[in-house]
mmCIF file of the N, C-alpha and C atoms, coordinates in Angstrom:
data_MODEL
# 
_entry.id   MODEL 
# 
loop_
_atom_site.group_PDB 
_atom_site.id 
_atom_site.type_symbol 
_atom_site.label_atom_id 
_atom_site.label_alt_id 
_atom_site.label_comp_id 
_atom_site.label_asym_id 
_atom_site.label_entity_id 
_atom_site.label_seq_id 
_atom_site.pdbx_PDB_ins_code 
_atom_site.Cartn_x 
_atom_site.Cartn_y 
_atom_site.Cartn_z 
_atom_site.occupancy 
_atom_site.B_iso_or_equiv 
_atom_site.pdbx_formal_charge 
_atom_site.auth_seq_id 
_atom_site.auth_comp_id 
_atom_site.auth_asym_id 
_atom_site.auth_atom_id 
_atom_site.pdbx_PDB_model_num 
ATOM 1   N N  . MET A 1 1  ? 20.938  67.246 -38.010 1.00 0.00 ? 1  MET A N  1 
ATOM 2   C CA . MET A 1 1  ? 20.195  66.009 -37.698 1.00 0.00 ? 1  MET A CA 1 
ATOM 3   C C  . MET A 1 1  ? 18.713  66.324 -37.515 1.00 0.00 ? 1  MET A C  1 
ATOM 4   N N  . THR A 1 2  ? 18.430  67.410 -36.867 1.00 0.00 ? 2  THR A N  1 
ATOM 5   C CA . THR A 1 2  ? 17.023  67.759 -36.640 1.00 0.00 ? 2  THR A CA 1 
ATOM 6   C C  . THR A 1 2  ? 16.324  68.027 -37.964 1.00 0.00 ? 2  THR A C  1 
ATOM 7   N N  . SER A 1 3  ? 16.998  68.762 -38.860 1.00 0.00 ? 3  SER A N  1 
ATOM 8   C CA . SER A 1 3  ? 16.377  69.069 -40.152 1.00 0.00 ? 3  SER A CA 1 
ATOM 9   C C  . SER A 1 3  ? 16.135  67.778 -40.927 1.00 0.00 ? 3  SER A C  1 
ATOM 10  N N  . GLU A 1 4  ? 17.104  66.865 -40.895 1.00 0.00 ? 4  GLU A N  1 
ATOM 11  C CA . GLU A 1 4  ? 16.930  65.594 -41.616 1.00 0.00 ? 4  GLU A CA 1 
ATOM 12  C C  . GLU A 1 4  ? 15.723  64.838 -41.068 1.00 0.00 ? 4  GLU A C  1 
ATOM 13  N N  . ARG A 1 5  ? 15.582  64.833 -39.759 1.00 0.00 ? 5  ARG A N  1 
ATOM 14  C CA . ARG A 1 5  ? 14.457  64.112 -39.149 1.00 0.00 ? 5  ARG A CA 1 
ATOM 15  C C  . ARG A 1 5  ? 13.139  64.752 -39.572 1.00 0.00 ? 5  ARG A C  1 
ATOM 16  N N  . SER A 1 6  ? 13.057  66.067 -39.522 1.00 0.00 ? 6  SER A N  1 
ATOM 17  C CA . SER A 1 6  ? 11.801  66.744 -39.887 1.00 0.00 ? 6  SER A CA 1 
ATOM 18  C C  . SER A 1 6  ? 11.445  66.453 -41.340 1.00 0.00 ? 6  SER A C  1 
ATOM 19  N N  . THR A 1 7  ? 12.429  66.512 -42.240 1.00 0.00 ? 7  THR A N  1 
ATOM 20  C CA . THR A 1 7  ? 12.149  66.249 -43.652 1.00 0.00 ? 7  THR A CA 1 
ATOM 21  C C  . THR A 1 7  ? 11.685  64.811 -43.825 1.00 0.00 ? 7  THR A C  1 
ATOM 22  N N  . GLY A 1 8  ? 12.323  63.891 -43.102 1.00 0.00 ? 8  GLY A N  1 
ATOM 23  C CA . GLY A 1 8  ? 11.926  62.480 -43.204 1.00 0.00 ? 8  GLY A CA 1 
ATOM 24  C C  . GLY A 1 8  ? 10.474  62.311 -42.772 1.00 0.00 ? 8  GLY A C  1 
ATOM 25  N N  . ILE A 1 9  ? 10.088  62.992 -41.709 1.00 0.00 ? 9  ILE A N  1 
ATOM 26  C CA . ILE A 1 9  ? 8.702   62.886 -41.232 1.00 0.00 ? 9  ILE A CA 1 
ATOM 27  C C  . ILE A 1 9  ? 7.749   63.528 -42.251 1.00 0.00 ? 9  ILE A C  1 
ATOM 28  N N  . ALA A 1 10 ? 8.185   64.656 -42.815 1.00 0.00 ? 10 ALA A N  1 
ATOM 29  C CA . ALA A 1 10 ? 7.328   65.351 -43.773 1.00 0.00 ? 10 ALA A CA 1 
ATOM 30  C C  . ALA A 1 10 ? 7.095   64.496 -45.014 1.00 0.00 ? 10 ALA A C  1 
ATOM 31  N N  . PHE A 1 11 ? 8.129   63.741 -45.413 1.00 0.00 ? 11 PHE A N  1 
ATOM 32  C CA . PHE A 1 11 ? 8.004   62.916 -46.613 1.00 0.00 ? 11 PHE A CA 1 
ATOM 33  C C  . PHE A 1 11 ? 7.751   61.453 -46.269 1.00 0.00 ? 11 PHE A C  1 
ATOM 34  N N  . ALA A 1 12 ? 7.199   61.206 -45.080 1.00 0.00 ? 12 ALA A N  1 
ATOM 35  C CA . ALA A 1 12 ? 6.935   59.822 -44.672 1.00 0.00 ? 12 ALA A CA 1 
ATOM 36  C C  . ALA A 1 12 ? 5.857   59.198 -45.551 1.00 0.00 ? 12 ALA A C  1 
ATOM 37  N N  . PRO A 1 13 ? 4.687   59.838 -45.728 1.00 0.00 ? 13 PRO A N  1 
ATOM 38  C CA . PRO A 1 13 ? 3.627   59.252 -46.562 1.00 0.00 ? 13 PRO A CA 1 
ATOM 39  C C  . PRO A 1 13 ? 3.563   59.909 -47.939 1.00 0.00 ? 13 PRO A C  1 
ATOM 40  N N  . PRO A 1 14 ? 4.456   59.523 -48.866 1.00 0.00 ? 14 PRO A N  1 
ATOM 41  C CA . PRO A 1 14 ? 4.455   60.158 -50.190 1.00 0.00 ? 14 PRO A CA 1 
ATOM 42  C C  . PRO A 1 14 ? 3.185   59.844 -50.970 1.00 0.00 ? 14 PRO A C  1 
ATOM 43  N N  . ARG A 1 15 ? 2.647   58.652 -50.772 1.00 0.00 ? 15 ARG A N  1 
ATOM 44  C CA . ARG A 1 15 ? 1.422   58.288 -51.507 1.00 0.00 ? 15 ARG A CA 1 
ATOM 45  C C  . ARG A 1 15 ? 0.277   59.211 -51.129 1.00 0.00 ? 15 ARG A C  1 
ATOM 46  N N  . ARG A 1 16 ? 0.120   59.443 -49.838 1.00 0.00 ? 16 ARG A N  1 
ATOM 47  C CA . ARG A 1 16 ? -0.980  60.307 -49.393 1.00 0.00 ? 16 ARG A CA 1 
ATOM 48  C C  . ARG A 1 16 ? -0.802  61.719 -49.935 1.00 0.00 ? 16 ARG A C  1 
ATOM 49  N N  . ILE A 1 17 ? 0.429   62.231 -49.859 1.00 0.00 ? 17 ILE A N  1 
ATOM 50  C CA . ILE A 1 17 ? 0.689   63.591 -50.338 1.00 0.00 ? 17 ILE A CA 1 
ATOM 51  C C  . ILE A 1 17 ? 0.423   63.660 -51.842 1.00 0.00 ? 17 ILE A C  1 
ATOM 52  N N  . HIS A 1 18 ? 0.891   62.662 -52.577 1.00 0.00 ? 18 HIS A N  1 
ATOM 53  C CA . HIS A 1 18 ? 0.712   62.658 -54.032 1.00 0.00 ? 18 HIS A CA 1 
ATOM 54  C C  . HIS A 1 18 ? -0.783  62.637 -54.376 1.00 0.00 ? 18 HIS A C  1 
ATOM 55  N N  . ALA A 1 19 ? -1.532  61.764 -53.715 1.00 0.00 ? 19 ALA A N  1 
ATOM 56  C CA . ALA A 1 19 ? -2.969  61.662 -53.994 1.00 0.00 ? 19 ALA A CA 1 
ATOM 57  C C  . ALA A 1 19 ? -3.653  62.994 -53.675 1.00 0.00 ? 19 ALA A C  1 
ATOM 58  N N  . HIS A 1 20 ? -3.295  63.600 -52.545 1.00 0.00 ? 20 HIS A N  1 
ATOM 59  C CA . HIS A 1 20 ? -3.929  64.864 -52.153 1.00 0.00 ? 20 HIS A CA 1 
ATOM 60  C C  . HIS A 1 20 ? -3.619  65.953 -53.172 1.00 0.00 ? 20 HIS A C  1 
ATOM 61  N N  . SER A 1 21 ? -2.346  66.101 -53.529 1.00 0.00 ? 21 SER A N  1 
ATOM 62  C CA . SER A 1 21 ? -1.958  67.132 -54.491 1.00 0.00 ? 21 SER A CA 1 
ATOM 63  C C  . SER A 1 21 ? -2.634  66.881 -55.841 1.00 0.00 ? 21 SER A C  1 
ATOM 64  N N  . PHE A 1 22 ? -2.716  65.613 -56.247 1.00 0.00 ? 22 PHE A N  1 
ATOM 65  C CA . PHE A 1 22 ? -3.358  65.288 -57.524 1.00 0.00 ? 22 PHE A CA 1 
ATOM 66  C C  . PHE A 1 22 ? -4.827  65.699 -57.498 1.00 0.00 ? 22 PHE A C  1 
ATOM 67  N N  . GLY A 1 23 ? -5.521  65.392 -56.412 1.00 0.00 ? 23 GLY A N  1 
ATOM 68  C CA . GLY A 1 23 ? -6.937  65.759 -56.308 1.00 0.00 ? 23 GLY A CA 1 
ATOM 69  C C  . GLY A 1 23 ? -7.119  67.270 -56.355 1.00 0.00 ? 23 GLY A C  1 
ATOM 70  N N  . VAL A 1 24 ? -6.275  67.986 -55.632 1.00 0.00 ? 24 VAL A N  1 
ATOM 71  C CA . VAL A 1 24 ? -6.383  69.450 -55.630 1.00 0.00 ? 24 VAL A CA 1 
ATOM 72  C C  . VAL A 1 24 ? -6.122  70.003 -57.025 1.00 0.00 ? 24 VAL A C  1 
ATOM 73  N N  . ALA A 1 25 ? -5.082  69.484 -57.685 1.00 0.00 ? 25 ALA A N  1 
ATOM 74  C CA . ALA A 1 25 ? -4.750  69.959 -59.031 1.00 0.00 ? 25 ALA A CA 1 
ATOM 75  C C  . ALA A 1 25 ? -5.895  69.654 -59.994 1.00 0.00 ? 25 ALA A C  1 
ATOM 76  N N  . PHE A 1 26 ? -6.481  68.458 -59.864 1.00 0.00 ? 26 PHE A N  1 
ATOM 77  C CA . PHE A 1 26 ? -7.586  68.077 -60.744 1.00 0.00 ? 26 PHE A CA 1 
ATOM 78  C C  . PHE A 1 26 ? -8.764  69.034 -60.565 1.00 0.00 ? 26 PHE A C  1 
ATOM 79  N N  . CYS A 1 27 ? -9.135  69.303 -59.326 1.00 0.00 ? 27 CYS A N  1 
ATOM 80  C CA . CYS A 1 27 ? -10.260 70.212 -59.057 1.00 0.00 ? 27 CYS A CA 1 
ATOM 81  C C  . CYS A 1 27 ? -9.943  71.606 -59.600 1.00 0.00 ? 27 CYS A C  1 
ATOM 82  N N  . TYR A 1 28 ? -8.686  72.043 -59.397 1.00 0.00 ? 28 TYR A N  1 
ATOM 83  C CA . TYR A 1 28 ? -8.289  73.371 -59.876 1.00 0.00 ? 28 TYR A CA 1 
ATOM 84  C C  . TYR A 1 28 ? -8.401  73.433 -61.391 1.00 0.00 ? 28 TYR A C  1 
ATOM 85  N N  . LEU A 1 29 ? -7.898  72.395 -62.063 1.00 0.00 ? 29 LEU A N  1 
ATOM 86  C CA . LEU A 1 29 ? -7.961  72.366 -63.536 1.00 0.00 ? 29 LEU A CA 1 
ATOM 87  C C  . LEU A 1 29 ? -9.418  72.356 -63.988 1.00 0.00 ? 29 LEU A C  1 
ATOM 88  N N  . LEU A 1 30 ? -10.261 71.605 -63.283 1.00 0.00 ? 30 LEU A N  1 
ATOM 89  C CA . LEU A 1 30 ? -11.678 71.547 -63.652 1.00 0.00 ? 30 LEU A CA 1 
ATOM 90  C C  . LEU A 1 30 ? -12.302 72.936 -63.535 1.00 0.00 ? 30 LEU A C  1 
ATOM 91  N N  . CYS A 1 31 ? -11.987 73.619 -62.452 1.00 0.00 ? 31 CYS A N  1 
ATOM 92  C CA . CYS A 1 31 ? -12.541 74.959 -62.247 1.00 0.00 ? 31 CYS A CA 1 
ATOM 93  C C  . CYS A 1 31 ? -12.067 75.880 -63.366 1.00 0.00 ? 31 CYS A C  1 
ATOM 94  N N  . ILE A 1 32 ? -10.796 75.840 -63.691 1.00 0.00 ? 32 ILE A N  1 
ATOM 95  C CA . ILE A 1 32 ? -10.251 76.689 -64.750 1.00 0.00 ? 32 ILE A CA 1 
ATOM 96  C C  . ILE A 1 32 ? -10.921 76.343 -66.076 1.00 0.00 ? 32 ILE A C  1 
ATOM 97  N N  . ASP A 1 33 ? -11.065 75.019 -66.345 1.00 0.00 ? 33 ASP A N  1 
ATOM 98  C CA . ASP A 1 33 ? -11.719 74.598 -67.591 1.00 0.00 ? 33 ASP A CA 1 
ATOM 99  C C  . ASP A 1 33 ? -13.119 75.188 -67.675 1.00 0.00 ? 33 ASP A C  1 
ATOM 100 N N  . HIS A 1 34 ? -13.857 75.138 -66.572 1.00 0.00 ? 34 HIS A N  1 
ATOM 101 C CA . HIS A 1 34 ? -15.224 75.663 -66.567 1.00 0.00 ? 34 HIS A CA 1 
ATOM 102 C C  . HIS A 1 34 ? -15.228 77.154 -66.916 1.00 0.00 ? 34 HIS A C  1 
ATOM 103 N N  . ARG A 1 35 ? -14.319 77.890 -66.302 1.00 0.00 ? 35 ARG A N  1 
ATOM 104 C CA . ARG A 1 35 ? -14.253 79.331 -66.573 1.00 0.00 ? 35 ARG A CA 1 
ATOM 105 C C  . ARG A 1 35 ? -13.905 79.575 -68.034 1.00 0.00 ? 35 ARG A C  1 
ATOM 106 N N  . VAL A 1 36 ? -12.937 78.831 -68.547 1.00 0.00 ? 36 VAL A N  1 
ATOM 107 C CA . VAL A 1 36 ? -12.532 79.007 -69.953 1.00 0.00 ? 36 VAL A CA 1 
ATOM 108 C C  . VAL A 1 36 ? -13.707 78.686 -70.872 1.00 0.00 ? 36 VAL A C  1 
ATOM 109 N N  . PHE A 1 37 ? -14.384 77.584 -70.572 1.00 0.00 ? 37 PHE A N  1 
ATOM 110 C CA . PHE A 1 37 ? -15.542 77.217 -71.401 1.00 0.00 ? 37 PHE A CA 1 
ATOM 111 C C  . PHE A 1 37 ? -16.572 78.333 -71.402 1.00 0.00 ? 37 PHE A C  1 
ATOM 112 N N  . ARG A 1 38 ? -16.849 78.881 -70.241 1.00 0.00 ? 38 ARG A N  1 
ATOM 113 C CA . ARG A 1 38 ? -17.852 79.960 -70.154 1.00 0.00 ? 38 ARG A CA 1 
ATOM 114 C C  . ARG A 1 38 ? -17.410 81.162 -70.971 1.00 0.00 ? 38 ARG A C  1 
ATOM 115 N N  . ARG A 1 39 ? -16.100 81.460 -70.934 1.00 0.00 ? 39 ARG A N  1 
ATOM 116 C CA . ARG A 1 39 ? -15.602 82.618 -71.692 1.00 0.00 ? 39 ARG A CA 1 
ATOM 117 C C  . ARG A 1 39 ? -15.680 82.329 -73.185 1.00 0.00 ? 39 ARG A C  1 
ATOM 118 N N  . VAL A 1 40 ? -15.303 81.128 -73.575 1.00 0.00 ? 40 VAL A N  1 
ATOM 119 C CA . VAL A 1 40 ? -15.276 80.793 -75.002 1.00 0.00 ? 40 VAL A CA 1 
ATOM 120 C C  . VAL A 1 40 ? -16.699 80.752 -75.568 1.00 0.00 ? 40 VAL A C  1 
ATOM 121 N N  . TRP A 1 41 ? -17.586 80.065 -74.825 1.00 0.00 ? 41 TRP A N  1 
ATOM 122 C CA . TRP A 1 41 ? -18.953 79.914 -75.341 1.00 0.00 ? 41 TRP A CA 1 
ATOM 123 C C  . TRP A 1 41 ? -19.857 81.091 -74.958 1.00 0.00 ? 41 TRP A C  1 
ATOM 124 N N  . GLY A 1 42 ? -19.314 82.052 -74.192 1.00 0.00 ? 42 GLY A N  1 
ATOM 125 C CA . GLY A 1 42 ? -20.078 83.242 -73.843 1.00 0.00 ? 42 GLY A CA 1 
ATOM 126 C C  . GLY A 1 42 ? -21.267 82.927 -72.988 1.00 0.00 ? 42 GLY A C  1 
# 
């Protein structure tokens, strides 16, 4: 019961978590893209 409650609380705001993860992934991809561009274009 305790584990179920903790998981429920952890997944209470899925929208917020999704938006946060999306923003982090976007920034990470942008950073990687920049590095790749620099390597490709020298």
